[in-house]
C-alpha positions as CSV (number, residue, x, y, z in Angstrom):
1,M,-13.2,-1.4,11.6
2,K,-11.3,-4.3,13.0
3,A,-10.0,-4.2,16.6
4,F,-6.3,-3.9,16.8
5,D,-5.8,-7.6,17.8
6,E,-7.8,-8.7,14.7
7,L,-5.6,-6.8,12.2
8,N,-3.3,-8.8,10.0
9,F,0.3,-7.5,10.1
10,K,3.0,-9.1,7.9
11,A,6.5,-9.3,9.2
12,D,8.0,-9.7,5.7
13,V,7.0,-6.2,4.5
14,S,7.7,-2.6,5.5
15,Y,5.1,0.0,6.1
16,T,4.4,3.7,5.7
17,K,2.4,6.0,8.0
18,T,-0.2,6.3,5.3
19,H,-0.8,2.5,5.5
20,E,0.9,1.3,2.3
21,W,3.1,-1.8,2.5
22,A,6.2,-2.4,0.5
23,K,8.2,-5.6,-0.2
24,K,11.6,-5.4,-1.7
25,N,12.6,-7.8,-4.4
26,G,16.1,-6.8,-5.6
27,N,15.8,-3.2,-6.9
28,V,12.0,-3.5,-7.3
29,V,9.5,-2.8,-4.5
30,V,6.0,-4.3,-4.7
31,V,3.4,-1.9,-3.1
32,G,-0.1,-2.3,-1.7
33,V,-2.3,-1.1,1.1
34,D,-2.4,-2.9,4.4
35,D,-5.2,-4.5,6.4
36,Y,-5.6,-1.4,8.5
37,A,-6.2,0.8,5.5
38,Q,-8.7,-1.6,3.8
39,G,-10.6,-2.0,7.0
40,A,-10.8,1.8,7.6
41,L,-11.9,2.5,4.1
42,G,-14.6,-0.2,3.9
43,D,-15.7,-1.7,0.6
44,I,-13.3,-0.7,-2.2
45,V,-15.2,0.0,-5.4
46,Y,-12.5,1.5,-7.6
47,V,-8.7,1.6,-7.8
48,E,-6.9,4.2,-9.8
49,L,-3.3,3.3,-10.6
50,P,-0.6,5.0,-12.7
51,D,0.7,3.9,-16.1
52,V,3.8,1.8,-16.5
53,G,6.7,4.2,-16.9
54,A,5.3,6.8,-14.5
55,S,7.6,8.3,-12.0
56,T,6.9,8.1,-8.2
57,K,8.2,10.2,-5.4
58,A,8.4,8.9,-1.9
59,G,5.5,10.2,0.1
60,A,3.6,11.6,-2.9
61,A,0.4,10.3,-4.3
62,F,0.6,7.8,-7.2
63,G,-3.0,6.7,-7.4
64,S,-6.2,6.5,-5.4
65,L,-8.7,4.1,-3.8
66,E,-12.4,4.8,-3.9
67,S,-14.6,3.1,-1.3
68,T,-18.2,3.4,-0.3
69,K,-17.0,5.9,2.3
70,A,-14.4,8.1,0.7
71,V,-11.6,8.5,-1.9
72,S,-8.1,8.2,-0.5
73,D,-4.7,8.8,-2.1
74,L,-2.2,6.0,-2.5
75,N,1.2,7.3,-1.5
76,A,4.4,5.9,-2.9
77,P,6.7,4.4,-0.2
78,V,9.7,4.9,-2.5
79,S,10.9,7.1,-5.4
80,G,11.4,5.5,-8.7
81,K,9.6,4.3,-11.9
82,V,6.5,2.1,-12.1
83,V,7.5,-1.1,-14.0
84,K,4.3,-3.1,-13.4
85,V,0.7,-2.4,-12.6
86,N,-1.9,-4.9,-11.2
87,E,-4.4,-4.8,-14.0
88,A,-6.7,-7.2,-12.2
89,L,-7.8,-4.5,-9.8
90,A,-9.6,-2.6,-12.6
91,D,-12.2,-5.4,-12.8
92,S,-11.9,-6.7,-9.2
93,P,-11.2,-3.8,-6.8
94,D,-12.7,-5.9,-4.0
95,L,-9.4,-7.9,-3.9
96,V,-8.1,-5.0,-1.8
97,N,-10.6,-6.0,1.0
98,T,-10.1,-9.8,0.6
99,D,-6.4,-10.1,0.0
100,P,-4.5,-6.8,0.6
101,Y,-1.1,-8.5,0.9
102,G,-1.5,-10.9,-2.0
103,A,-3.7,-10.6,-5.1
104,A,-4.3,-6.9,-4.4
105,W,-0.8,-5.7,-4.8
106,M,-0.9,-2.3,-6.6
107,V,2.3,-1.5,-8.4
108,E,5.9,-2.5,-8.7
109,I,8.4,0.3,-8.5
110,E,12.0,0.2,-9.7
111,V,13.7,2.1,-6.8
112,S,15.9,5.1,-7.6
113,D,17.3,5.5,-4.0
114,S,17.4,2.5,-1.6
115,K,17.4,5.0,1.3
116,D,13.7,5.4,0.8
117,F,13.0,1.8,1.5
118,D,15.4,1.7,4.4
119,A,13.4,4.6,6.0
120,L,10.1,2.6,6.1
121,M,8.8,1.1,9.3
122,K,9.3,-2.6,10.1
123,V,6.3,-4.5,11.5
124,D,6.9,-3.8,15.3
125,A,7.3,-0.1,14.7
126,Y,4.2,-0.1,12.5
127,K,2.2,-1.9,15.2
128,D,3.2,0.7,17.7
129,Y,2.2,3.4,15.3
130,V,-1.2,1.9,14.6
131,K,-1.8,1.6,18.4
132,T,-1.6,5.4,18.6
133,L,-4.4,5.9,16.0
134,D,-8.0,6.3,16.9
135,H,-9.8,3.0,16.2
C-alpha cells in the first residue's frame, strides 16, 4: 500500500467513498477506480463489468474487481444507463494497476439525474476522507 503522499489524486475527476472516480463529459460520466483502491487491492487479475444497456443505481454495485487479495464490488457513482464498456480490461486487467485514471476506465454511464454527480467529492474533500482511513 502506498503512503498517502505517494497517492495520485486527480483534480479533474470526482470521487466516491468507495474509491471510484467519475469524470463528466456532457450527460455521460466515465467511471474507474482510483489510485488508492488499486493500491489497496494489489494486483488486479480479473475485471467484471456490466453489459452495454445495463442500468446503474448510484451507490449500488455494477461490477467487481478480483485481485490476488480479494474480490471487491465496483459501485456506480451515478444512476443511469451503461453506454460503453472498456473491453480491453478483459484481456488486460493489470491496466487497473498501471493506469487507473486512463487506460483502465471501466464504463461510461449516461446520467439519469445530474444531482448524483453533484453529490460526489471533489479532490480536496476526497484527500481529507482518505486521510481518515487506516493505511
